[in-house]
N, C-alpha and C positions, 0 to 999 in steps of 0.2 A: 659271888654271881656277876657273870660276866655282863657288860653292857654293851649293846651294840656299838659298832663304830659310829661316829658321827659322820654325817654326809660331807663330802667336800663343798668348802664354801662355793656359792654361785658365781659363774663367771661375770665379770662387769660387763655392762652393755655396751657394745661398740657403738660410738656416734655415727650417725649418717655421714657418708661421703658427699660433697657438694654435689657431685653428679646424682647420687640418689636423691638428695633432697630437692634438686631441681626437676627431677623426674617425677617425683611425688607430687611436687606443686602443680607440675603441668597435667598429672593425671587427676588430681581432684579438681581442677580448673575445668578440664576437658569434660569431666563428668557432669558438670554443672550445665553444659550447654545441650540442647536438642540433638539426639542421636551422636552426643560426643565430639559435636564438629563446631569449631569457631565459626562464625558467620562469613569470615574471610577465605575460609578453606573450603566451602562448599563447592563441589565441581560443578554443580548445576542438576537440574532435574530434566528427565527427558519425558514427554508427555504418553509415550508408549508403555512407560514402566510404571505410571500411576493407578492403573486399573479403573478407569473412569468409566462412570455408567452412562453409555449413550441410549437412545431410545426417544421416541417421539415426545416433545415438549408440548404437550395438549394446550397449555395456555397459551404459548407463542403460535401455535399453529391455528387455533381456533379463534383467537382475537384477530389474526391477521386474516384468515379466510372469511370472518364475517364483514370486516371492513372491505375487502376486495369484491365481495358479493354486493355489498351496498353500493360501491362505487359502480361497477358494471351494471347494476340495475338503473342506476341514476343515468348513466350515460345512454343505455339503449330506449328507457322509458322517457326520459326529459332531456333530450340531447342540448336543447336550446338554453334551457336553465344551467346545464352544465358549463356550457361555453361560456355564458355571462358570468357565472360564478368564477371560473377558471381566470377569465380576464380581468375580473375585479380584483381578484386575489393577486395575479400576477402584478398589476398596477400597484398593489399596496406592497408587496414584496419588494419590488425594485426601488421604489420610492422611500420605503422605510429601512431595508435591510441590505440594499446594494452594497453600502460600505462595509457590512460585515462580512459577505463573502468575499470582497477584495482584499480585506484585511486578513481573513482566514487562509486564503489561498498564499498570500505574501508571507504570512506567518508560518506556513507549512514549509516553503523554502528556507527561510532563516533557521527554523526549528531543525530540519535535517543537517543542514551545513553544520550548526553547533553541535547536535550529537554525533555527525560523522568526523569532525575535525577537532571536536574538543576533547577533553580527558575521557569520555565515554567511547571514543571510536575503537578503542582496543577490546571492547566487549564483545563475545562471539555470539551469535545467534544460534546456540547451541552449547554444548556441554564443553567443559575445559578441554583443550587439545582436540576436539572433535574435528574430523575432516570433513569437508564440503561433500554434499552428497552427490554432486554433478560437477565434472571437469568444467573449466574456465570457458572453454569455448561452447560446451553445451549449455552452459548459463545464459552465455550471451545471446546465443540463438533463441532460447525460450523467451528471453526479455525482447528480443527484437521480435518474436511472434506476438507478445503481449502488446507491442505497440501498433500492431496492424488491426484493421477492423473495417466495419462498414462505415463509420464516420469518416475514415480518410477516403474511401471510395466515393462517398457523397460530396463531400466539401473540399476534396483535394483540387478541383478546377473552380467550382462554384464560389467559395469563400473569397479567394483572392481576387476573382473577377468582380464581387460585389464591393469589396473595398476600392478596386479600381476604379469603378464607374461613380462612385460617389466620395466626396472628399471626406476623409476620416478627421474628426476632430482632434485638433493637436499637432497635426501634419501640416506643413507650409506647402506642400505639392498641391497643385489643382488636379482635379479629378480627370483622369485620362491621358496625363502627361507623362513622359518617359520617366520621370523621377518616381511618380506614382507607382510604376511597376515594382520598385524595392520597397518602397513603403506598404503597398498592399500586402506583400509576402510578409514582411515584418511585421505586421499587425497579426497576420495569421500565425506566424511562428509565435508570437506571445501567446494566443490563445492555446496552441496545441504543445509549447514547448516545457519550461521547467515547472511552471505552476502544477499543471494535471499530475506530472510525475511525482512532485513532490508530495501531493496529497495521497497518490497512491503509495508512496513510500512509506509515509506516516503510518498508514494501517498497516501496510505490510510488515514493516519491522516490528510495530507493537505486537501483531499476532504472532510472528516468528519469534520473538523474544519471549513472549508468555508462554507457548506451547514448547520450544525447544530447549529453554534455559530455564523456566520456571515450572515446567511440568502441568501448565494449565490447559484446559480444552480450548481448542482454537475458536474461540467465539469473540465478538466485539466487547460483549458485555464482560468477561473475565478480564480483559484489558484494565478495567476499573476497580479490580479488587484493591489495589494500594490506595485508591482514592476513596472508595466507600466501604471497602471492608468485604470479607468473602461472603458473609451472610447476604448482605444487600446486593453485592453482584450477582448472587446466584438467586436471589429472590425476585420480588415484582420488580424492582427498579431495573436489575438487570435484564429481566424479561421484555420490559418496555424498549431498553436499549436496542436488543436484537428485532423487536419489531419493526423500530424506525429503520434498522439496517436492511431488513427485508424489503420494507416501502421503498427505500431509495433505490435499492437494487432492481426491483420490479418495474419502477417508473424509467430509471435511466436505461436499463437494458431494452424496454419494451419501445422507448422512442428510438433506439437503434434499429431495431426490428422493423418499425413503422417507416423509417426513412429508407431502409433498404427495399421494402416493397414497393414504397414509391419510385425508387430508382429503377427496379427490374420492370414496373408497368410502363415507364417511358422509354426503356430499352426495347421492350415489346413492340410497343408503337412504331418506333425508328426503324428496327430491322426487320420487324415482320410485316408492317405496312397495316397492323390492326388499329384499332380504336378510333377515337381518343377514347382512353379508359377513365373512367369515374372512380369515386371512392369504393364503388361496389366491386369492382375488379381488384383494386389494391387489397380490400378485405380478403378476397377470394384467395389472393397469393399469399397473405398472410396465413390463413387458414390451412392452406396446402403445405407449406414449409413448416409450420407448426405442427401438423400432424406427422411430417417426415421426422422431425425432431423427437417427437414423444414415442414413435415405434423404435427409433434407435436407442432411446433412453429406456425403454421397458424390456427391448431384448438384449440389452447389456452388451452391446457392441463398443465398448469402450476404446479397445485397439482400433476399431475402424474410424471411430470419431478422431483420435489422434492422429491416423494416418491421412484422413482427410483433411485435418487442420493443416498438417505440415505441407502436404500436397499444395493446398491453397496457398500457402506462402510463396511457394515457388512459382505458382501461376501470377501473383501479385507482383511479385518481383519481375517476371518476364515482361508483364504488363509495363511496368515502371522502365525498364531497360528500352522497350521498343519505342516508347514515348521519349526518351532520351535520344536515341539513335534516329528516329524519323523526325524528331523535332528540331528545334533550335539548339542543336548542341552546343555550340560555341557560346551563346547567350546563357544556357543554363550553366555552364562551368563560370561564366563572370558573375552570375548571380550567387553562387555559393559563398564565396568570400564576403560578398556585398551584403547578403541577408544575414549571416551569421554574425558578421562584426556589428552591423547596424542594430540588431536585435539586442546584444550585450551592451552597447553603449545606450541605447535609448530605453533599456527595461524600467528603470526607476521613472522615467518620464510617463510611460505607458501604465505603469503601476498607480501613478498619482491621478490618472485621469478618471476622475469621478463627477458626480452630479454637481458637485461645487463650481465646476466650469461653465454652468449653464445649461439651458434647455436641449440644445443640439447634442451636447456630451451626455447628458442624461439619457436622451433617447438611445444614442448609439449604444452607450455600456448597457442600457437595459436590454437591448435585442441581441446584443453580441457577448461582451465580455461577462455580464452577470449569468446569463443563461448558460454560458461555458462553464463558468465555475461550480454552478449547480450541477451541470451534468456531469462533471468530473467527479464531484462529491458523491453524486448517485452510484457511479462505476466503482468508487474506491473500494467497497466491501468485496465485490467481486474479483477486481484485478489485485487488490491487496493480498486476498487470500492465495491468489495462484502465485504472487511474487513471493510470500512468506514460504510456500511449499518448496519452491524451487531454490531458495536462498538458505537452506541450512547449513551452518557450519562457516559460513562468511562472518567476517567482523562487520561491525558497523560501519567502519570506514569503508572498506570495500564494498559494502551494500549501497551505500550513499553515492560513492564515487560512480559506480557503475549504473545504478538504478536511474538516477537523474541524468546521466550523460548519454548513455546508449540509445534508450527508447526516444527521447526527447530529441537527439540529434537525427535519428531515423525520420521520426514525423517531420522534422524541418525539412530534409532533404526531399522526401517525398511531395511537399508542397513546392520546393523550388523547381521539381522536375515537372509535375503535373500542372501546378498552378503558372509556372513560369512558362511552360508552353501555351497555355490558354491565353496569358496575357498577350503572348506574342502573337497569337493568331487574331485576338481582338484588335491590337493595334495595326494589323496589316490588312484587314478588311473583312476578315470573318466574323460576324456578329454572332458570338455566341451567347451574348446576354439576351438575345432574342429566341433562345432555342426552345423556350417553352417551360421556364422555370428552372429552380436551382438543381432538381432532380435530372434534369435533361442536360445539363452543360457538359457533363463527363462524355455523352454519347456525342453531342456536337464536336467536341474536341476530337474524339476518335475518328468520327465520320470525315474530318477535313485533313486527316493523315492516311497514308497507304494502307491497305487492307482493312478500311474502316468496318465493314461488315464482320469479318473474323474478330478483330479485337473487341467489338462491341458485345459480341456473343460471349468472348472470354470474361469480358468485364461482369456480364450478369451471372455468367456461372461462379466467379469469385464471390460476388455479393450474396448469391443465394448459399454457397457454402460458408461464408461468414454468418449467415443468418443462423443456420442449423448449429455450428460449431458455438456461437456466442450464446445461443439459447440453452444449448446442453451444458456448458461451463457455468451459466449464471444459476441454472435450475439445480445444479449440484451444490452451489454455494448457499443458495436459499434452502436446500433440503439439510446441509450441515448446520445451518443456523436454527433450524426448526428441529433438529434432533441431537441437541446437546453437543454438539461439536464433531458428530460422527463424519470421518473424512470419506467414507463410503455409504451415503445414506440410501434409506431404502427406495427401491425403484418406482414404486407406486407414489411417494412422496414427491419424487424428482418429477414424476409424469404430471402430478398435481401443479407444480410450480410452472411446468411448461404451459399447461392449459391456461393458468392464470396469465403469463407473459404474453399469451396471443391474445387473449380476452383484452386485457390492459391497452395492447397496441392497436385493437380494433376499436375500443372506445375513444382513443386519443385521436384516431382518424376521424371518427363522428363528430368529436368536440370541435374540431378542426373547421368542420364545413367545408366551404371552398377552398380554404388556406389550410389543409391538414398540417403542414410543417408548421404553422403557427400555433395550432393547438396541442401538438406534440411539445413545443418549447414552454408554452404556458404552464403545463403540467408539470413538467420536469422541474423548473424553477421553483415552484410552488411546494410541491412534494419534497424537495431537497432540503427545505428550511430546518427541520427538526434534526435531520442527521447532522447538518452543519453544525448545529449546537453541541451534538454528541462529539464530533471531532474535534471542537475546540476544548472539550473538558479531557478528551483523550490523549492529548499532547500533554497535558498537565499530569495524569496518571501514569504515563509511559516514563516521563522524566522523573518521577518520584520513584518508579521502579528502577530506573538505571542510577539513581543516586545510593541505593543500598544493594546494588549488586555486590557479589564476592569481589571481582574484580576492582571494582570502585573503592571497596574498603581497604584491599590490600594497597592501593595506589595511595590511599589516605595514610595508611600506616607508613609505607616507604618515604613517603615526603617528610613526615614528622619526624621518624627515626633518623634519617640523614642530616636533616637539617639540624637537630638537637646534637646529634655524634659529631658534627663537623665543627660547631661551636664549642663543644666541650673539648675536641681534640686540640683545637687552636688555642683555648685558654690554658690548657695543661701541657700541651708539647710543642707548641708553635706550629714549624712546618713539618715536624717529622711525627706522623702518627699514622696510623690505618684503624679500620672500623672493624668491630667484633660485635656479634650478638650476644648479650648476656640477661640475666634476669634484672631488672630495675622496677623500683616504685616511685611514685610521686612525679615531680616535674620531669625527671629523665626519661619516664616511660613514654614509649611510642603512642600508645593509646591513653595517655592521660585524658584526654577530653572526649574519648569514644566508649559508648556503653554498648559492648559486646552482648549484654544480655537483653537488651532493648526488644521488646516484642517486634517492633517495627522491622527489625533485620533478622528475626530468628523464626517467626511464625510460619513463614512461607514453606520452610522444609522441615517443621516440627513434625507434622504427620504425615509427611509425605514419602514415597518410597524411592530411597535412594538407590541409583544403580550400582555403586560399589560401596559396601558397608566398610566402617572402621575397621582398619588391620591391626593385628598385636605383633610387636616386635619380639625378640629373643628375651627381653627383660620382663615381658608381660604388660609392656606399656602400649594403648592403643596409640595407633597413628592415623590422620586423617585419612578419608577416602581419596585415592588418586594421589597420595603422596609418598615419597620413598620414607622407608622406617628406618634409614641411618643418616638421614640427613641432618646436620645441627641445626641450620637454619630452620627447617621443617619442623624438628622436633621441640623446639623452644619456642616457635612462634606463637604456641598457644598463650603463653604468658607474654605481656606488654614489652615488646623489643626495647632494649635499653638504650638511651644515647651513649654508648660506651665507645671509648677510643684507647688505644695502646700505643705508648710512643715507640 
């Protein structure tokens, strides 16, 4: 009987090569990360790719609408009690929290300098290697536009003149003296320079980073995800934060609209010979301009609004150029270096000027400095969202350098030209201070120069256009906040916020009585306090986000790997060694102290939609999204980089 041949002996298993072993380890490690990506290699998340669900947030809208309706009803039905309450609230806020506004505005400057010029400065406001959406020149132009507004038209001549005529606490110069010309402009520059733009930059950078780097909705509440957690940030606490942001925007913008209407009314008195106008005429101006804005919002003429805004910038620049040429040109040129250098030298002194220096200083800072810090905080959601939108693709270092320098410098230059001319006229015999209140000072200045009637009409046109464009932009921002971050909110919602802006501006006028400006200042300062607390914690949340950014993690690995490799190389080879990436464990591993599986650094992209899925190379090994499939360093970086050296 024939027996079948026995099968050949099985071939002995071949041991894995070092390359296969390393590849297998990397694949197994990679599979344990969310979406197969080490947290240091996530290229970023784009908000457009996240399939976010927009739509009206009824809680935010209804709560805010009810509170606004109650406030408007209070102002209309019991104006005197609102005036008394706002005055008492202002006294309490300035006496007990003035220090907080001062510290917060200064902290914003320091925070942005640290973020921009520290280790986080290289982090992009977008995906890795994402190009800026706008050219550098266009970006500068839009930031220049962001720096213009009704406030510069109203206070351009009146604020320096106010400081010039009354001794500013802390300055040795006498009121009305030649030295006080520089000091008055320096104090004005302090109110309009670095601090406001640092506050705008904090909110703008945080929104841009969250939306274009982390893929979150562009809402103030979403900035707090690293501090509160996603559930709370999207829940009741997050909605409360957005309500505070809407309220701040409402009162801050409404104050600007109110002072714009005040200034237009006085312009009509001087140019047209009508009046004198009371609050009734000012309210009518607010109503007409609000109606014009609402019609533009409902009809959807967005391009027309943008064209109008750009045209207005040209008109404002032409007005400043005319004053520069027709006014004391040489004096203005002398004031430029004097004001800028003195502002920088005296910055800390002006920052430290608080109520601790006595009643006179407390009264001054309460009327001017604290009011301004509150006003800028109120504008920060509005301006911050605009800055965020145009700064996509810039690094934090670029963002901080340009956003702090360009608009603030432009504001200071405006005051040097307009304010310097006003002070020159006041010193040489033209009593602008008696022109009829702060709202009339600009027209008194223009009337003292050639073509006064023409330039006064031009100024009124510029103010009216600023009114419409500011209301349009602010209403869109509030629409975004109340529609879960929708960048193009419903037109009806935008129109609703426009009506609210007009109504709040009218109530502010009524609350001020004979001194409408004081009434607006009172309400702005008080209404900004809740959002000031939000901004303080916002900086903490934003910095926590930056600490876990992929670029930050890569920098930590790089410093650790290089330090350990250099020490190891010197110990083993003296001067003659080179660095090479290889697998290492224990104390030689670059990531020895870093937990790459910590939910704090992985949860944010765990369920997100990545723009680029992990790729597969020819050996079947997954490569990180956005990384080359054949790079040695890229392929082995999933493992802790070893502190290796070769002699």
